[in-house]
Short mmCIF file of the C-alpha atoms (twelve columns), coordinates in Angstrom:
data_MODEL
# 
_entry.id   MODEL 
# 
loop_
_atom_site.group_PDB 
_atom_site.id 
_atom_site.type_symbol 
_atom_site.label_atom_id 
_atom_site.label_alt_id 
_atom_site.label_comp_id 
_atom_site.label_asym_id 
_atom_site.label_seq_id 
_atom_site.Cartn_x 
_atom_site.Cartn_y 
_atom_site.Cartn_z 
_atom_site.pdbx_PDB_model_num 
ATOM 1   C CA . MET A 1   0.000   0.000   0.000   1 
ATOM 2   C CA . LYS A 2   2.870   2.349   0.812   1 
ATOM 3   C CA . ASN A 3   4.343   1.714   -2.643  1 
ATOM 4   C CA . MET A 4   1.015   2.397   -4.333  1 
ATOM 5   C CA . MET A 5   0.638   5.665   -2.447  1 
ATOM 6   C CA . ALA A 6   4.142   6.712   -3.457  1 
ATOM 7   C CA . ALA A 7   3.424   5.990   -7.125  1 
ATOM 8   C CA . LEU A 8   0.192   7.927   -6.972  1 
ATOM 9   C CA . LEU A 9   2.033   10.811  -5.325  1 
ATOM 10  C CA . VAL A 10  4.621   10.847  -8.086  1 
ATOM 11  C CA . LEU A 11  2.002   10.641  -10.806 1 
ATOM 12  C CA . SER A 12  -0.128  13.346  -9.240  1 
ATOM 13  C CA . LEU A 13  2.901   15.636  -9.118  1 
ATOM 14  C CA . GLN A 14  3.257   15.124  -12.862 1 
ATOM 15  C CA . VAL A 15  -0.333  16.196  -13.503 1 
ATOM 16  C CA . VAL A 16  -0.604  18.915  -10.897 1 
ATOM 17  C CA . ALA A 17  -2.341  21.301  -13.292 1 
ATOM 18  C CA . LEU A 18  -5.293  18.922  -13.602 1 
ATOM 19  C CA . ALA A 19  -8.009  18.688  -11.015 1 
ATOM 20  C CA . PRO A 20  -7.301  16.080  -8.323  1 
ATOM 21  C CA . VAL A 21  -6.750  12.697  -9.947  1 
ATOM 22  C CA . SER A 22  -9.199  10.000  -8.991  1 
ATOM 23  C CA . ALA A 23  -8.825  6.282   -9.605  1 
ATOM 24  C CA . GLU A 24  -11.049 6.744   -12.663 1 
ATOM 25  C CA . GLY A 25  -8.403  9.022   -14.164 1 
ATOM 26  C CA . LEU A 26  -5.652  6.429   -13.832 1 
ATOM 27  C CA . MET A 27  -4.665  3.366   -15.792 1 
ATOM 28  C CA . MET A 28  -3.137  0.591   -13.718 1 
ATOM 29  C CA . ALA A 29  -1.707  -2.839  -14.420 1 
ATOM 30  C CA . ARG A 30  0.034   -5.489  -12.355 1 
ATOM 31  C CA . SER A 31  2.684   -7.777  -13.792 1 
ATOM 32  C CA . GLN A 32  3.907   -11.011 -12.249 1 
ATOM 33  C CA . LEU A 33  7.384   -10.168 -13.528 1 
ATOM 34  C CA . TYR A 34  10.134  -8.871  -11.315 1 
ATOM 35  C CA . PHE A 35  10.949  -5.210  -11.849 1 
ATOM 36  C CA . PRO A 36  13.897  -5.575  -14.300 1 
ATOM 37  C CA . GLU A 37  11.964  -7.927  -16.575 1 
ATOM 38  C CA . ALA A 38  8.824   -5.787  -16.411 1 
ATOM 39  C CA . MET A 39  10.854  -2.667  -17.214 1 
ATOM 40  C CA . THR A 40  12.322  -4.426  -20.251 1 
ATOM 41  C CA . ALA A 41  8.854   -5.592  -21.359 1 
ATOM 42  C CA . LEU A 42  7.497   -2.044  -20.950 1 
ATOM 43  C CA . GLN A 43  10.279  -0.487  -23.006 1 
ATOM 44  C CA . GLU A 44  10.029  -3.144  -25.724 1 
ATOM 45  C CA . SER A 45  6.267   -2.682  -26.000 1 
ATOM 46  C CA . ILE A 46  6.554   1.111   -26.141 1 
ATOM 47  C CA . LEU A 47  9.045   0.801   -29.006 1 
ATOM 48  C CA . ALA A 48  6.925   -1.853  -30.760 1 
ATOM 49  C CA . HIS A 49  3.992   0.578   -30.734 1 
ATOM 50  C CA . GLY A 50  6.077   3.113   -32.652 1 
ATOM 51  C CA . TYR A 51  6.926   5.432   -29.769 1 
ATOM 52  C CA . LYS A 52  10.344  6.725   -28.817 1 
ATOM 53  C CA . ILE A 53  11.421  6.577   -25.179 1 
ATOM 54  C CA . THR A 54  12.509  10.122  -24.453 1 
ATOM 55  C CA . ARG A 55  13.671  9.665   -20.870 1 
ATOM 56  C CA . VAL A 56  13.686  7.233   -17.968 1 
ATOM 57  C CA . GLN A 57  13.761  9.089   -14.679 1 
ATOM 58  C CA . ARG A 58  14.583  7.590   -11.316 1 
ATOM 59  C CA . VAL A 59  11.904  8.609   -8.864  1 
ATOM 60  C CA . ASP A 60  13.188  6.773   -5.809  1 
ATOM 61  C CA . ILE A 61  15.849  9.375   -5.042  1 
ATOM 62  C CA . GLY A 62  13.217  11.948  -4.115  1 
ATOM 63  C CA . LEU A 63  11.113  9.369   -2.291  1 
ATOM 64  C CA . THR A 64  13.913  8.381   0.098   1 
ATOM 65  C CA . GLY A 65  13.368  11.723  1.815   1 
ATOM 66  C CA . PHE A 66  9.856   10.515  2.623   1 
ATOM 67  C CA . GLY A 67  11.146  7.267   4.135   1 
ATOM 68  C CA . TYR A 68  10.651  4.958   1.143   1 
ATOM 69  C CA . LYS A 69  13.413  2.357   0.824   1 
ATOM 70  C CA . THR A 70  13.460  1.128   -2.761  1 
ATOM 71  C CA . ASP A 71  15.451  1.645   -5.917  1 
ATOM 72  C CA . LYS A 72  12.739  0.263   -8.142  1 
ATOM 73  C CA . TYR A 73  10.697  3.316   -9.111  1 
ATOM 74  C CA . ARG A 74  10.987  4.776   -12.583 1 
ATOM 75  C CA . LEU A 75  9.062   7.279   -14.631 1 
ATOM 76  C CA . VAL A 76  9.192   6.378   -18.322 1 
ATOM 77  C CA . PHE A 77  8.507   9.205   -20.788 1 
ATOM 78  C CA . PHE A 78  7.631   8.314   -24.381 1 
ATOM 79  C CA . ALA A 79  6.152   9.951   -27.451 1 
ATOM 80  C CA . LYS A 80  5.911   10.138  -31.197 1 
ATOM 81  C CA . ALA A 81  7.576   13.444  -32.069 1 
ATOM 82  C CA . ASP A 82  5.201   14.252  -34.932 1 
ATOM 83  C CA . GLU A 83  2.159   13.725  -32.678 1 
ATOM 84  C CA . VAL A 84  3.577   15.909  -29.920 1 
ATOM 85  C CA . ASN A 85  4.416   18.671  -32.402 1 
ATOM 86  C CA . GLU A 86  0.979   18.543  -34.014 1 
ATOM 87  C CA . MET A 87  -0.938  18.321  -30.738 1 
ATOM 88  C CA . THR A 88  0.942   21.149  -29.027 1 
ATOM 89  C CA . ARG A 89  0.591   23.326  -32.122 1 
ATOM 90  C CA . LYS A 90  -3.186  22.875  -31.874 1 
ATOM 91  C CA . GLU A 91  -3.260  23.178  -28.085 1 
ATOM 92  C CA . PRO A 92  -0.131  24.629  -26.422 1 
ATOM 93  C CA . GLY A 93  -1.537  23.720  -22.996 1 
ATOM 94  C CA . LEU A 94  -0.736  20.075  -23.743 1 
ATOM 95  C CA . TYR A 95  2.993   20.750  -23.306 1 
ATOM 96  C CA . ALA A 96  2.524   20.124  -19.586 1 
ATOM 97  C CA . TYR A 97  1.249   16.572  -20.211 1 
ATOM 98  C CA . LEU A 98  3.554   15.378  -22.965 1 
ATOM 99  C CA . PRO A 99  5.409   13.193  -23.554 1 
ATOM 100 C CA . LEU A 100 3.205   10.388  -22.252 1 
ATOM 101 C CA . GLN A 101 4.344   8.891   -18.946 1 
ATOM 102 C CA . VAL A 102 4.173   5.604   -17.067 1 
ATOM 103 C CA . VAL A 103 5.259   5.103   -13.473 1 
ATOM 104 C CA . ILE A 104 6.658   1.601   -12.975 1 
ATOM 105 C CA . PHE A 105 7.531   0.280   -9.538  1 
ATOM 106 C CA . ALA A 106 8.182   -2.930  -7.664  1 
ATOM 107 C CA . GLU A 107 5.727   -4.143  -5.061  1 
ATOM 108 C CA . GLN A 108 7.002   -7.283  -3.378  1 
ATOM 109 C CA . GLU A 109 7.385   -9.867  -6.164  1 
ATOM 110 C CA . ASN A 110 5.166   -7.991  -8.625  1 
ATOM 111 C CA . THR A 111 5.568   -4.850  -10.654 1 
ATOM 112 C CA . LEU A 112 2.898   -2.199  -11.074 1 
ATOM 113 C CA . LEU A 113 2.333   0.295   -13.853 1 
ATOM 114 C CA . VAL A 114 0.360   3.498   -13.308 1 
ATOM 115 C CA . ALA A 115 -0.385  6.256   -15.811 1 
ATOM 116 C CA . LEU A 116 -2.730  9.157   -16.312 1 
ATOM 117 C CA . HIS A 117 -5.603  7.921   -18.449 1 
ATOM 118 C CA . PRO A 118 -5.300  9.783   -21.784 1 
ATOM 119 C CA . ARG A 119 -9.084  10.168  -21.881 1 
ATOM 120 C CA . ALA A 120 -8.855  12.353  -18.757 1 
ATOM 121 C CA . LEU A 121 -7.204  15.031  -20.896 1 
ATOM 122 C CA . SER A 122 -10.383 15.455  -22.951 1 
ATOM 123 C CA . GLU A 123 -12.100 17.005  -19.924 1 
ATOM 124 C CA . TYR A 124 -9.636  19.893  -20.119 1 
ATOM 125 C CA . PHE A 125 -9.002  19.902  -23.861 1 
ATOM 126 C CA . PRO A 126 -12.435 19.096  -25.388 1 
ATOM 127 C CA . ALA A 127 -11.772 19.724  -29.108 1 
ATOM 128 C CA . ALA A 128 -12.977 16.758  -31.169 1 
ATOM 129 C CA . GLU A 129 -9.697  16.402  -33.078 1 
ATOM 130 C CA . LEU A 130 -7.788  16.215  -29.792 1 
ATOM 131 C CA . ARG A 131 -10.229 13.677  -28.378 1 
ATOM 132 C CA . THR A 132 -9.548  11.402  -31.350 1 
ATOM 133 C CA . GLN A 133 -5.840  11.449  -30.530 1 
ATOM 134 C CA . PHE A 134 -6.521  10.866  -26.824 1 
ATOM 135 C CA . LEU A 135 -8.524  7.757   -27.774 1 
ATOM 136 C CA . ARG A 136 -5.625  6.516   -29.926 1 
ATOM 137 C CA . TRP A 137 -3.263  7.003   -27.005 1 
ATOM 138 C CA . GLU A 138 -5.719  5.164   -24.767 1 
ATOM 139 C CA . SER A 139 -5.758  2.224   -27.163 1 
ATOM 140 C CA . ASP A 140 -1.957  2.163   -27.346 1 
ATOM 141 C CA . MET A 141 -1.580  2.459   -23.566 1 
ATOM 142 C CA . ASN A 142 -4.054  -0.390  -23.022 1 
ATOM 143 C CA . SER A 143 -2.103  -2.525  -25.464 1 
ATOM 144 C CA . ILE A 144 1.234   -1.632  -23.851 1 
ATOM 145 C CA . PHE A 145 -0.133  -2.434  -20.390 1 
ATOM 146 C CA . ASP A 146 -1.532  -5.734  -21.719 1 
ATOM 147 C CA . ASP A 147 1.850   -6.603  -23.213 1 
ATOM 148 C CA . VAL A 148 3.576   -6.076  -19.861 1 
ATOM 149 C CA . ARG A 149 0.810   -7.844  -17.935 1 
ATOM 150 C CA . ASN A 150 1.039   -10.890 -20.221 1 
ATOM 151 C CA . ALA A 151 4.826   -10.982 -20.641 1 
ATOM 152 C CA . GLU A 152 6.665   -14.031 -19.354 1 
# 
């Protein structure tokens, strides 16, 4: 539970400009893989879906100040450059939410993935053309999460 709260804290810091994030606004998946294998599966699936991983950020360094004792927290940023350029040209406010992000962390012998649900962005950016892209991202994120969940 402590790990889940830490991941939610990290994710909520990433989306601070949005209204408070509820469980409905999050995508979550649990993998039976240990953290290193799940991290590899996540990165492979992101790349297989045509995205580029732009950064992998260690989150645990900041969490140690709060008493969390783990080195298995990462924030994975990924995007398709052309989509980001097009979307932010149409709606500059999206810069704060791109590239897409997944928090991945170990919880005992499992690994959890948590991300802002792309559909949640449509509440704040309601243009129909943006909503179409948010739904595409949702489909890709579901597929990526399924890949990690089902990886062996």
